[in-house]
N, C-alpha and C positions, 0 to 999 in steps of 0.2 A: 533419502532421510525423510522421516514423517515427524512433523511437530504439531502442536496445538497451538493456536494463534487467536487471541483475543484482540479484535481491532476496533479502532474508533476513527472515522474519517469525517472531517467537517470542514466548512468553508472557514477561511482564516482572513478576517479583516484586520488583524494586527500581527503580522509576523514578528515585529521587534518584541511585542509582549512575550511571545514563545521563547524567542532567543534569550531574552533577559531571564526568564524563569528556568530555562536550561543552564544558563550560567551560574544562577544562584545555587543551583542543585549539583554544581560540579559535573555536569554531563559531559561525556567523552564525545568530542566533535569528530566525526570520521572524514568529512570533507563534503564537497559538492560534486554531484554527479549528473552528466547530461544523459538522459536515459531515453531509450526507445523501447516501448513493450510492444511487441507484436502479437496480437491475440489471433488464435487459429480457431476454425469452426469445429467444435466437437459437440456430441449429442448431449453431454451433461457436464456441468461444471464449467471452469474456464481453464484454458491452457494457453500460457504466454511465454515467449523468449524475451528475457530482459537482456538488453545490451547497453552497457554504460562503461565508464572509464573505472568505476569502482566495483560494481556490482554487474555480474553476468551469470544468468541461471535460466534453466528451463523450469518453469513453475506450473505445477497443476494444482488447482484449489476448487473447492465446493464451499460455498457461503451464501447464506440467505441474504436477500435484498431487503433488510430492515434498518431503520435508523437506530442509532445507539450501537452499543457494543454488540458485536457479532463475532461468533466462533467459526474459524476456518479450520477445515482439515487440509493441510498442506503437504504436497511432495515437491522436494527440489532435487535438482541434478544439475551438475556442471554442463555448461553450454560447450559446444565444440564447433570448429569452422564447418560450415556447410549445412549446419542444422536448420537454420532458416529456410533455406531453399527446399530442403527435403520436406519439412513440415508444410510450407506453402504449396508445394506440389501435390502432397498426399491428402491435405486436409482443406486448403484454401485459407486465405487470410480474412478475418473478419474486419479487423480495424487496427490501426497502429496509434499508440498513445506517446506523445513527445512531451518531456518535462524536464525541468531543472529542479534537482532534489537535494536538499541540506539534509545530510544524515547525522543523527546523534544517538548517543546510547546512554542510558541509565541502567545499570545492571543487566537484566533481561528484557528490558523495554528498548524499543527501537522507535525513534521519533524522526518523522519526515516532515520537512517544511517543503511543499511542492509549488512550483509554478507550472501549471499544466497549459499547453498550447492549446488556445480555443476555449478554455474553461475558467482560468483565473487561478487564485491562491488557496491552497488547502493545508491542513496539518493532519497527519496521520499518526496514531499511537498503536504500536503492536506490541503486546506482552506475549512472549512466547515461552513455551516450555515443552518438555517432552510428553510423550503420550501418558505418563503418569501425574502431569501437573494438576495441580489444584486450581480448578477453573474460577473459583470464587476469589482466590488470591489475585489470579491475573486481572480479574475484572476490577476488584478494588485498586490495583496500581493503575489501570486506565481511567477511572472514575477520579482518583486523586489528581492525575495530570490534567485531566479536563478542567477541573476547578482551578488549578495553578495557571493554566493557559487562557482561562477565561472563554472557555467554550460553552455556549448555551445550547440548549436542547434543540432550538430552532436552526442552529448552525449545522447539526449533525446531517450526514449524507447516507442514503441507503445503498446507493448503486456504486459499481465500479467506474472508474474514469472511462473505460471502454463503453458502458452503457450510456453514459452521459453524452460522449462524442457521438455515439450512433444516434441518439435523440437529436442532436444539434444537426447532424447530418440529414436527418429525415425532416426537418423542419418542426419538430415537436416542441 
């Protein structure tokens, strides 16, 4: 399935403020997921296998590393047993990201409060639509939640968790 995704990722100094804003807006809380995202070596974009107790999927996406709202072109597929071993053998593992993720929804917007092992606390806002979605409307949804959550421009993150962990591992 192909979707358009406008995403904002930011450091989160005050997870309780985000939780309170979600409660005020009657967000649907989907639960807490312990996830491992295994990233594989690919010539372009990112390919990861997400394994969790709520979310499990093979995800391929292309997204620029820019701070602020970014558009991702995403392909999703259900994960199946043995897939990790096949991909690791064929492509090689780049890095694995372990996180505790609180998942909430406001209509077509998915909000994650993440505690990423080795990196800290983050909030992600993902406004999704089909291939015909109005990108400016998705962007407006993200910007509105940024304000509600108290996310400042300097809190925004350009890179993926995988890139950040690779930098930490290399001493940068």
